[in-house]
C-alpha positions as CSV (number, residue, x, y, z in Angstrom):
1,M,25.9,-10.4,29.3
2,K,26.4,-13.9,27.9
3,T,23.8,-16.5,29.0
4,T,25.1,-19.8,30.4
5,V,24.0,-22.7,28.2
6,S,23.9,-26.2,29.8
7,L,23.5,-29.6,28.2
8,K,23.0,-33.2,29.3
9,T,22.0,-36.5,27.7
10,V,19.0,-38.3,29.1
11,A,20.0,-42.0,29.5
12,I,17.1,-44.3,28.4
13,E,17.9,-47.9,29.1
14,T,16.1,-50.3,26.7
15,N,16.3,-53.4,24.6
16,F,14.0,-51.8,22.0
17,R,16.1,-53.0,19.1
18,G,16.4,-56.5,20.5
19,M,19.6,-55.9,22.6
20,P,20.4,-54.0,25.8
21,E,21.5,-50.4,25.0
22,V,21.2,-46.9,26.2
23,L,19.5,-44.2,24.1
24,H,20.7,-40.6,24.3
25,P,18.2,-37.8,23.8
26,V,19.7,-34.4,24.6
27,L,18.4,-31.6,26.8
28,I,19.8,-28.1,26.3
29,W,18.7,-25.2,28.4
30,D,19.5,-21.7,29.6
31,D,17.8,-19.2,31.9
32,Q,14.9,-18.7,29.4
33,E,14.0,-22.1,27.9
34,A,14.8,-25.7,27.4
35,V,14.9,-27.8,24.2
36,L,14.8,-31.5,23.9
37,I,16.5,-33.3,20.9
38,D,14.5,-36.5,20.2
39,A,11.8,-38.0,22.4
40,G,12.9,-41.6,23.1
41,I,10.6,-44.6,23.3
42,P,7.1,-44.9,24.8
43,Y,6.6,-45.2,28.5
44,R,9.7,-43.3,29.5
45,L,8.1,-40.0,30.6
46,P,9.4,-40.4,34.2
47,V,12.9,-40.6,32.9
48,F,12.6,-37.2,31.3
49,E,10.9,-35.7,34.3
50,E,13.6,-37.0,36.6
51,A,16.4,-35.7,34.3
52,M,14.8,-32.2,34.2
53,A,14.3,-32.2,38.0
54,Q,17.8,-33.2,38.7
55,A,19.1,-30.5,36.4
56,G,16.9,-27.9,38.1
57,I,14.9,-27.2,34.9
58,P,11.3,-26.2,35.6
59,F,8.9,-28.1,33.4
60,D,7.4,-25.0,32.0
61,K,10.8,-24.1,30.4
62,L,10.6,-27.0,27.9
63,K,9.5,-25.0,24.8
64,K,10.6,-27.1,21.8
65,I,11.3,-30.7,20.8
66,I,13.5,-31.1,17.7
67,L,13.3,-34.5,16.0
68,T,16.3,-35.8,14.0
69,H,14.0,-38.2,12.2
70,H,10.8,-40.4,12.5
71,D,12.2,-43.7,13.7
72,L,10.1,-45.1,16.5
73,D,12.9,-45.0,19.1
74,H,13.2,-41.2,18.4
75,I,9.5,-40.2,18.4
76,G,7.9,-43.0,20.5
77,G,7.7,-40.8,23.6
78,L,6.6,-37.7,21.8
79,P,2.8,-37.8,22.5
80,E,3.4,-38.5,26.2
81,L,5.8,-35.5,26.5
82,L,3.4,-33.2,24.7
83,N,0.5,-34.2,26.8
84,A,2.4,-34.2,30.1
85,F,2.8,-30.4,30.2
86,P,0.0,-27.9,30.3
87,H,1.8,-25.4,28.0
88,K,2.4,-25.6,24.2
89,I,5.6,-27.4,23.2
90,D,6.6,-26.9,19.5
91,V,7.8,-29.9,17.5
92,L,10.4,-29.2,14.9
93,A,11.4,-31.5,12.0
94,T,12.2,-31.5,8.3
95,E,9.6,-31.5,5.6
96,E,10.6,-35.0,4.5
97,E,10.0,-36.4,8.0
98,K,6.8,-34.6,8.7
99,P,4.3,-37.0,7.0
100,Y,5.7,-39.9,8.9
101,I,5.7,-38.1,12.3
102,E,2.1,-36.9,11.7
103,G,0.9,-40.3,10.6
104,E,0.1,-39.3,7.0
105,K,2.5,-42.0,5.7
106,P,3.5,-45.3,7.2
107,H,6.9,-45.5,8.8
108,L,9.4,-46.5,6.1
109,K,11.0,-49.3,8.2
110,I,7.9,-50.7,9.9
111,T,6.6,-52.7,7.0
112,P,4.1,-55.6,7.2
113,A,6.9,-58.0,6.6
114,F,8.9,-56.5,9.4
115,I,6.0,-56.8,11.8
116,D,5.5,-60.5,10.7
117,R,9.2,-61.2,11.4
118,L,9.1,-59.6,14.8
119,R,5.8,-61.4,15.7
120,A,7.5,-64.7,14.9
121,A,10.6,-63.8,16.8
122,L,8.9,-62.8,20.1
123,P,9.6,-65.3,22.8
124,A,6.9,-67.8,23.5
125,E,7.1,-67.1,27.2
126,L,6.4,-63.4,26.7
127,P,3.1,-62.5,28.4
128,S,0.2,-62.0,26.0
129,E,-0.4,-58.4,27.2
130,R,3.2,-57.5,26.5
131,R,3.1,-59.2,23.1
132,D,-0.1,-57.4,22.1
133,A,1.3,-54.0,23.3
134,I,4.4,-54.4,21.2
135,L,2.5,-55.3,18.1
136,H,0.0,-52.6,18.6
137,L,2.8,-50.0,18.9
138,L,4.3,-51.2,15.6
139,E,0.9,-51.3,13.8
140,H,-0.1,-47.9,15.2
141,P,3.0,-45.8,15.8
142,P,2.6,-42.6,17.9
143,T,1.9,-39.5,16.0
144,A,2.2,-35.7,16.7
145,K,1.8,-32.5,14.8
146,V,5.0,-30.9,13.4
147,D,4.8,-27.1,14.2
148,Q,7.9,-25.9,12.5
149,I,9.8,-27.1,9.5
150,V,13.6,-26.8,9.6
151,I,15.9,-26.9,6.5
152,D,19.5,-27.7,5.7
153,G,21.9,-24.9,6.7
154,E,19.3,-23.1,8.8
155,E,20.6,-21.6,12.0
156,L,18.1,-21.8,14.8
157,P,18.3,-18.7,17.1
158,L,18.8,-20.9,20.2
159,F,21.7,-21.1,22.7
160,G,24.2,-19.2,20.6
161,G,23.1,-20.8,17.4
162,I,22.1,-24.3,16.4
163,E,22.8,-25.2,12.8
164,V,20.7,-27.8,11.0
165,I,22.7,-30.2,8.9
166,H,20.6,-32.4,6.5
167,T,22.2,-35.9,6.7
168,P,19.9,-38.1,4.7
169,G,20.4,-41.9,4.3
170,H,19.3,-43.3,7.6
171,T,15.9,-41.7,6.7
172,P,15.3,-39.3,3.8
173,G,14.9,-36.2,6.1
174,H,17.4,-37.1,8.8
175,I,19.1,-34.1,10.4
176,S,22.0,-33.6,12.7
177,L,22.6,-30.4,14.8
178,Y,25.7,-28.3,15.4
179,L,25.9,-26.2,18.5
180,K,28.2,-23.4,17.6
181,Q,28.9,-22.2,21.1
182,H,29.8,-25.7,22.3
183,K,31.5,-26.9,19.1
184,L,29.3,-29.9,19.6
185,L,27.6,-32.2,17.1
186,I,24.4,-33.9,17.9
187,A,24.6,-36.6,15.3
188,G,21.3,-38.4,15.8
189,D,21.6,-41.6,13.9
190,A,23.9,-40.2,11.2
191,M,26.6,-42.3,12.9
192,M,26.9,-44.5,16.0
193,I,29.5,-45.3,18.7
194,D,30.1,-49.0,19.2
195,N,32.8,-50.2,21.6
196,G,34.3,-46.7,21.6
197,C,34.5,-46.5,17.7
198,F,32.6,-44.3,15.4
199,V,30.6,-46.6,13.0
200,E,28.1,-46.1,10.2
201,P,24.4,-46.3,11.2
202,D,22.5,-49.5,10.7
203,N,19.0,-50.0,9.4
204,C,19.3,-47.3,6.7
205,V,16.8,-46.6,3.9
206,D,19.9,-45.7,1.8
207,A,23.2,-46.9,3.3
208,D,25.4,-45.3,0.5
209,L,23.7,-41.9,1.0
210,A,24.1,-42.2,4.8
211,K,27.8,-42.8,4.3
212,S,28.1,-39.8,1.9
213,S,26.3,-37.6,4.4
214,L,29.1,-38.0,6.9
215,K,31.3,-35.8,4.7
216,K,28.9,-32.9,5.5
217,F,30.4,-32.8,9.0
218,L,34.0,-32.2,7.8
219,P,33.9,-28.4,7.4
220,Y,32.7,-27.9,11.0
221,D,35.0,-27.4,14.0
222,I,33.6,-30.3,16.1
223,Q,35.2,-31.0,19.4
224,T,32.4,-33.2,20.9
225,V,29.9,-35.6,19.4
226,I,26.7,-37.1,20.9
227,C,25.4,-40.1,19.1
228,Y,21.9,-41.3,19.9
229,H,23.3,-44.8,20.0
230,G,26.6,-44.6,21.8
231,G,26.5,-41.4,23.7
232,L,29.2,-38.7,24.1
233,C,32.7,-38.7,22.7
234,E,35.4,-35.9,23.0
235,E,38.5,-37.8,21.9
236,N,40.1,-36.8,18.6
237,V,36.6,-36.4,17.2
238,K,37.2,-34.5,13.9
239,H,39.9,-37.0,12.7
240,R,37.8,-39.9,13.6
241,I,34.8,-38.5,11.7
242,E,37.0,-38.0,8.7
243,Q,38.3,-41.5,8.9
244,L,34.8,-42.9,9.0
245,A,33.6,-40.7,6.1
246,Y,36.5,-41.9,3.8
247,S,36.7,-45.5,5.0
């Protein structure tokens, strides 16, 4: 008997990158377990709890969190999620991203120069407590242990098969995920949706490599895409990815 697999995005409203936007972590679940793709930003635990409650997902079903990469808006909420539940939740990521997630290496994009620029750009009217909290977060990003390494081309035995696609460029170990049963691509930050259009990701460690990585999607039968920045798209998806990859 085939198990019903359900999926929803968890809408996290924020101006984390200096502009209002909605982030889109993804919850996937069936009768046996639930998996979360990316962990959002700090202090949004109630948003995840409400999303699970609304979907009728018991908290003890959340068994895994798969991280597409180590950027702060993807791992910022990870420690809160891991500490909120009494049971063990496994964290999955690539070998390349592991040292940044675990705090062994500093985040590639949170450099001292970046922190100085942000400090100078913070509004003067911002309360000092809020200013200090932002700077502390950047200087001491959240960390967590990675329990399982995933590799390019690996098919995770979850929900009819989730294939790992290594899409480096935005970060060295960035991954996207293809859900075979749904013909759905969770792009992470391999691309974004802006005003209804697929666009290349910004803030990449290697923009040319990120552009090249888009071609890895072309062999897949993709009918739906979820971008972390931009949300869900089901319209003429495969053609639009091809256009972006060769633009």
